[in-house]
MIZABA-116309 format. One line per 4 residues: number of its first residue (from 1); their letters; for each residue x, y, z of C-alpha. Coordinates in steps of 0.001 Angstrom, whole numbers, m for minus. Example, Ala and Ser with C-alpha at 12.3 -4.5 7.8 and 13.67 -1.06 7.14 Angstrom:
BEGIN
1) as) 12300,m4500,7800  13670,m1060,7140;
END
This chain:
BEGIN
1) xxxx) m21442,m13986,m13030  m19917,m15974,m10164  m17619,m13890,m7986  m16313,m14659,m4508;
5) xxxx) m16248,m11439,m2488  m13766,m11726,374  m14035,m8217,1826  m16542,m5452,1170;
9) xxxx) m16417,m2678,3742  m16598,1104,3615  m13029,1444,2287  m12147,m1654,245;
13) xxxx) m13614,m4429,m1853  m11633,m7492,m2836  m12596,m10750,m4463  m11997,m13356,m7139;
17) xxxx) m14066,m14277,m10174  m14896,m17954,m10503  m15701,m20313,m13360  m19318,m19994,m14459;
21) xxxx) m20867,m22081,m17226  m23557,m19479,m17826  m21012,m16873,m18931  m18925,m16477,m22076;
25) xxxx) m15984,m18905,m22054  m17145,m19954,m18570  m16310,m16504,m17176  m12706,m16591,m18344;
29) xxxx) m11028,m13239,m17656  m7677,m13651,m19438  m6841,m12140,m22817  m3706,m14302,m23020;
33) xxxx) m5650,m17568,m22650  m8932,m17246,m24478  m10824,m18270,m27600  m12042,m14791,m28499;
37) xxxx) m10786,m11548,m26900  m14218,m9983,m27409  m15680,m12486,m24932  m13098,m11570,m22303;
41) xxxx) m13788,m7864,m22746  m17507,m8522,m22190  m16792,m10561,m19047  m14506,m7855,m17682;
45) xxxx) m17068,m5147,m18413  m19649,m7155,m16492  m17296,m7354,m13518  m16584,m3626,m13776;
49) xxxx) m20299,m2858,m13749  m20761,m4980,m10618  m18083,m2833,m8959  m19767,364,m10206;
53) xxxx) m16649,1163,m12202  m15549,1041,m15845  m13263,m1391,m17638  m10987,1605,m18219;
57) xxxx) m10392,1625,m14447  m8693,m1794,m14586  m4911,m2171,m14358  m3357,m5448,m15527;
61) xxxx) 180,m6786,m15911  1850,m9272,m18217  2619,m11973,m15656  5853,m13918,m16143;
65) xxxx) 6292,m15818,m12842  8784,m13148,m11800  9427,m11447,m8472  8835,m8035,m10046;
69) xxxx) 6321,m5546,m8692  5056,m2140,m9794  3576,853,m8004  449,1824,m9936;
73) xxxx) m160,5553,m10429  m2834,7477,m12298  m666,7207,m15416  m1323,3449,m15422;
77) xxxx) m5118,3611,m15522  m6507,1224,m18126  m3252,m564,m18874  m3967,m4101,m20073;
81) xxxx) m7704,m3643,m19620  m8684,m4163,m23256  m5483,m5261,m24962  m2405,m7122,m23825;
85) xxxx) 209,m4878,m25399  m618,m2010,m23036  m292,m4134,m19867  2513,m3486,m17380;
89) xxxx) 5311,m5707,m18677  7068,m8541,m16824  5321,m7917,m13522  3574,m10228,m11054;
93) xxxx) 2487,m7829,m8314  835,m4430,m8289  210,m1953,m5497  m1290,1511,m5317;
97) xxxx) m2670,4250,m3112  m5136,5443,m5764  m8910,5053,m5279  m11332,3587,m7827;
101) xxxx) m8708,1522,m9632  m9183,m2215,m10073  m5826,m3916,m9517  m5931,m7310,m11255;
105) xxxx) m4080,m10608,m11203  m4867,m13777,m13141  m4552,m17363,m11952  m5507,m20947,m12745;
109) xxxx) m3876,m22897,m9865  m1323,m20278,m8814  m1812,m18468,m5510  m3477,m15038,m5705;
113) xxxx) m2778,m12647,m2842  m4927,m9551,m2313  m4079,m7114,469  m4835,m3710,1899;
117) xxxx) m3419,m1437,4567  m6205,m110,6753  m4130,2844,7991  m2644,4405,4844;
121) xxxx) m5044,2952,2252  m2458,1074,204  m3838,m1881,m1787  m2201,m4619,m3831;
125) xxxx) m2379,m7935,m5667  238,m10657,m6080  412,m13597,m8494  2458,m16311,m6784;
129) xxxx) 2764,m19541,m8707  5335,m21974,m7378  8066,m20094,m9238  6988,m16800,m7705;
133) xxxx) 6878,m18437,m4285  10429,m19798,m4483  11539,m16382,m5786  9781,m14968,m2699;
137) xxxx) 7775,m12328,m4524  5451,m11899,m1543  8327,m11510,908  10128,m9051,m1357;
141) xxxx) 7064,m6915,m1937  6156,m6634,1741  9804,m5896,2565  9670,m3083,m20;
145) xxxx) 6392,m1757,1378  7889,m1720,4870  11210,m125,3976  10335,2160,1056;
149) xxxx) 6651,2941,1596  7116,2974,5389  4174,671,6039  3684,m1075,9347;
153) xxxx) 3217,m4800,8570  654,m5133,11348  m1621,m2702,9478  m2100,m5092,6549;
157) xxxx) m4974,m7451,5902  m4166,m10282,3484  m6521,m12547,1546  m5014,m15615,m102;
161) xxxx) m7417,m16763,m2800  m8434,m20129,m4213  m5540,m22146,m5672  m4268,m25665,m6334;
165) xxxx) m4450,m27807,m3192  m1517,m29682,m1715  m3137,m32974,m2733  m3152,m31913,m6385;
169) xxxx) 153,m30004,m6397  2336,m32992,m7191  5973,m32290,m8135  9332,m33956,m8739;
173) xxxx) 12420,m33570,m6585  13732,m30499,m8434  10770,m28363,m7354  10795,m29888,m3870;
177) xxxx) 14434,m28871,m3436  13640,m25290,m4403  10979,m25094,m1695  13235,m26835,826;
181) xxxx) 15950,m24269,138  13622,m21560,1453  14282,m22913,4937  10721,m22550,6203;
185) xxxx) 8554,m24722,3927  9328,m28229,5217  6096,m28483,7196  4111,m27728,4038;
189) xxxx) 5472,m30678,2043  5181,m34464,2077  6466,m37366,2  4177,m39978,m1551;
193) xxxx) 5936,m43355,m1457  3535,m44878,m4000  3975,m42259,m6713  7481,m41076,m5756;
197) xxxx) 6210,m37528,m5934  6283,m34624,m3510  3188,m32639,m2571  3514,m28968,m1663;
201) xxxx) 1051,m26575,m67  1780,m23352,m1911  m914,m21406,m84  527,m22154,3356;
205) xxxx) 4036,m21380,2135  2827,m17967,972  1069,m17445,4296  4359,m18211,6049;
209) xxxx) 6056,m15578,3894  3455,m13056,5015  3997,m14010,8650  7775,m13712,8288;
213) xxxx) 7204,m10232,6845  5531,m9295,10128  1873,m9585,9173  m126,m10999,12099;
217) xxxx) m1525,m14470,11431  m5023,m13399,12438  m4967,m10826,9624  m4308,m13461,6967;
221) xxxx) m7283,m15338,5505  m7109,m18287,3097  m9723,m19571,675  m8976,m23309,642;
225) xxxx) m11051,m23946,m2488  m8987,m26199,m4788  m9038,m24896,m8346  m8480,m28429,m9670;
229) xxxx) m11176,m30214,m7662  m13863,m27559,m7376  m16166,m27220,m10419  m15930,m23429,m10074;
233) xxxx) m12159,m23514,m10525  m9992,m22940,m13580  m7050,m25360,m13439  m4116,m25236,m15830;
237) xxxx) m2863,m28509,m14360  m6153,m30181,m15228  m6580,m28492,m18622  m3783,m26592,m20388;
241) xxxx) m6442,m24700,m22336  m8007,m23458,m19114  m9297,m19929,m18654  m8235,m17733,m15754;
245) xxxx) m9695,m16307,m12586  m9327,m12589,m11981  m8429,m11576,m8436  m9052,m7902,m7755;
249) xxxx) m8962,m5218,m5131  m10362,m1685,m5145  m9832,1170,m2737  m13207,2877,m2697;
253) xxxx) m13434,6572,m3453  m15182,8900,m1068  m18181,9236,m3372  m18397,5587,m4393;
257) xxx) m21672,3933,m3439  m21561,968,m1117  m22247,m2204,m3096;
END
């Protein structure tokens, strides 16, 4: 199983599964975009085993390109892990203080954001496609974490995962205008005179949202792997029948073995 591990220290592990031709459905992790759900369950169980956890420790949401987020508690353990109808509804970001839970988000070109707070142990995942970015889901969540959860933005570490590159994220004027209306994305867009299309860097726009939320730039990392170009990427833009990556983060329990 191909998995990119971004952070693995004594308190947290975060990463992103990648496409892998040796696995069932090329290591697809999404129940909502698969040939056979049984294959996805097997892939997820394999990931769980690599994390020394169980599939019942996973928490998944039904992603709708919203700006909605949910605080995960012990009551949510296992939601969406083996069947879609138990997933947290209409939600594109999850956060929690609980250890040994696998917070999950699914992408195939959209921007995945994994983060943790090294002081209070809060962890989270965000699914930010272009619609989530223009709805400012990342900004709204970090604003909530600052105001309601009383987090200090400078205590966060953020990992922006593999996503569609600016070269391949080609859009018409309607989407361009939505990004322009943000007021801070102009430097992440250009116009192609030959194709009459705009190209937007969604990853850098999301990074800017993190910076505007007060997260220090040096605490934000970006995986610039393009999910369209790279053979290890699932790309909905390239193939509408594409599988999905699973981005995850775990707060390690005191007794969990270092992996």
